[in-house]
N, C-alpha and C positions, 0 to 999 in steps of 0.2 A: 275805767274806774270800777273797783270792786264794790259789791254791795256790803252793807254792814254785816249781814249774816255770813257772807263769804269771808270777810276779814276776820270775824270772830272764830269761824271754823279753822281758819289757817293759824290764828295767833293766840287763841284762848283755850287752854286745855280743858277747863271746866265746861265751856260751851260745846266744845267738840265731843266731850264725853256724853253730855246730855243729848246732843243731836244723834249720836250713834245709838244710844239707848232708845230714843224715840223711834228711830228707823227700825230697830229690832222689834219693838213692840208693834209697830205698824205692820211689819211683815207677818208676825205671828197672828195678829188680828185678821189680816187678809186671808191667811190660810184657814182660819176658823170660819170666816164669812163664806168661803167657797163651799163649805160643807152643806149638804142638803138639810141634815138634821144635826143638832148638837145635843150631847149628853148634858145632864145637869151640871156636871163638873166643867164641861166646856162652856156652858152658859155663864157660870161663875167666873171662869177665866176671862171670857170676853168682857164682862163688866169690869173686872179688875184691870185688864189691859187698857180699856178705854179711860179709866180713872188715872192710871199711871201715865198714859200718853198726855192727857190733859195737864197733869201736874208738871210734867217735863216741859210741855209747850209754854206754860205760864212762867216757869223758871227761865227758859230761853228768851222769852219776850222781855222779861225783867232785865236780863243781862243786856239784851239788844237796846232796850230803852236807855239804860245807863250809858252804854257805849255812845249812842247818838247824842246824849246830853254832854258827855265828855268831849266829843268831837266838836260840837257846837261851841262849847266853852273855850276850847283851844283856838278855834277860828276867830273868836271875838278878841281874845287876848293878844 
């Protein structure tokens, strides 16, 4: 049985796009975190990436929550 997240990645274009963006931001953030010192510009980018990642995560969780509700409603019906 596939998890809701796996189902959504496979079947929901919007969710897949959000997940891809989230992964890209996470990778860039990881590369910044690996640096010993960050320039002021990099510090701003780090903050921006964290906010973007959080926004995407919230959107993905909203889609996943709606998916779970739809699945539950279909099982009852």
